[in-house]
C-alpha positions, 0 to 999 in steps of 0.5 A: 188229421193234424198238420206237421212239419217234415224235414226238407232239403232244397233240391239243387238248382231250385230258385230261392225266389220261387221257393219263397213265393210258393211257400207263402202261397201254400201257407195262405191256402192252408189258412183259407182251408182252416187247417191252422189255429184259426177257423176258416175265413168266412166266405171261403170257396173251399173247393177252389182253395183245395184245388189251388192248394193241391197244385201249389203243394205239388210245385212246392214239393218239386223243389224239396227233398222231403224226408224224416220224422214229422212233428206237429206244428201245434207245438208252436202254433197253439202254444200259449207260451208264444206271442199270438203273431208267432203262433199264427206265423208258424203254419208255413214251410220254412226254407233252411235259412228261415228255419235257423232264424225261427229255431233261434227265436223260439228257443231263446223266447222259451228260455226267457219265459222259463227264467221269468224274464218277460213276466209283464208281457206274459201276464198280458198274454195270459190274460188275453188267452184266458179271457178268450177261453173263458168266453168260449167255455161260457158260451158252451155252458150257456148253450147247454143250459138253454138246451134243457129248457122244456125238459120234463125229466125229474132232474129238470124239475128239481130246485137245485137244477133250476137255480143252477141253470138260472145262475149260468144264464145270469153270468156277466160276460167274460172280461174284454181283454185287448191283445198283449201287444208286440212281444218285447225285442229282448227281456230288457225291453219288457215293460208293464202297461197301464191296467194289465194287473187289473185286467188279470184280476178281472179274468181271475175273478170271472174264472171263479164265477164261471167255475162255481156256476159250471160245477153247480150245473154239472152236479145237477144234470146227467153226464151228457149235458156236463161241460168241461173247463177250458183245455189249458189254464196252466203256468206259462213259466212251467217246463214244457217237455213236448216243446223241449223235445221239439227243440231237440228234433228241430236242432238236429234238422237245422244243423244238417242244413235242412228246413221244414216242409208244412205237410197239411 
């Protein structure tokens, strides 16, 4: 089950301060329950958080008229084109005024990205995202390699496999890349930072090492032990038809004075 936004009008007489307070608590609980792009925080009392969420959700719904076609929050909340803090902040209910502001900010940013106007920030962002994806893919590949230790199958005794497993376990760690920093307030404010090109080149080099080790390992093991590549490593400047569909959908919502309810 995914998390959606659903068009929502504010009921007549609803207190804006109560709506804002409930929306903030609702979003906090969604994060505690691990329903966003981040894992559930360690030590969360899931039962207590779920009970609290049901109560807050009921009270929030009482202030809204929720109706219309939903759209997945991950179109923004897990989209590598957007700054990480924008992705994290997307997992919330947006009253009408906040929805208008978010729509303008997201659409303007996408247009800048497509036009190549924030290329320095995007290089840092892509290096950070890709380094994390590579680290996760390498952990999964190393776990698969360790799981073959002690196997007596014929394929597990072949020199080709033994070399491939050794190469996987001998890989250096993925590069450590810092977060990209605050997004520029405008395309004119986009500036390079020291070391960003070198960090990107280190990420590309490690991707080549990991890819070669992974291909050799996959060629030497049964299909159930093979591991795939990180799910996204494309060009942030490329067209995103799903995001453009979302902008059409959200534009129609905000033009009618509605906001977005987070349906989790």
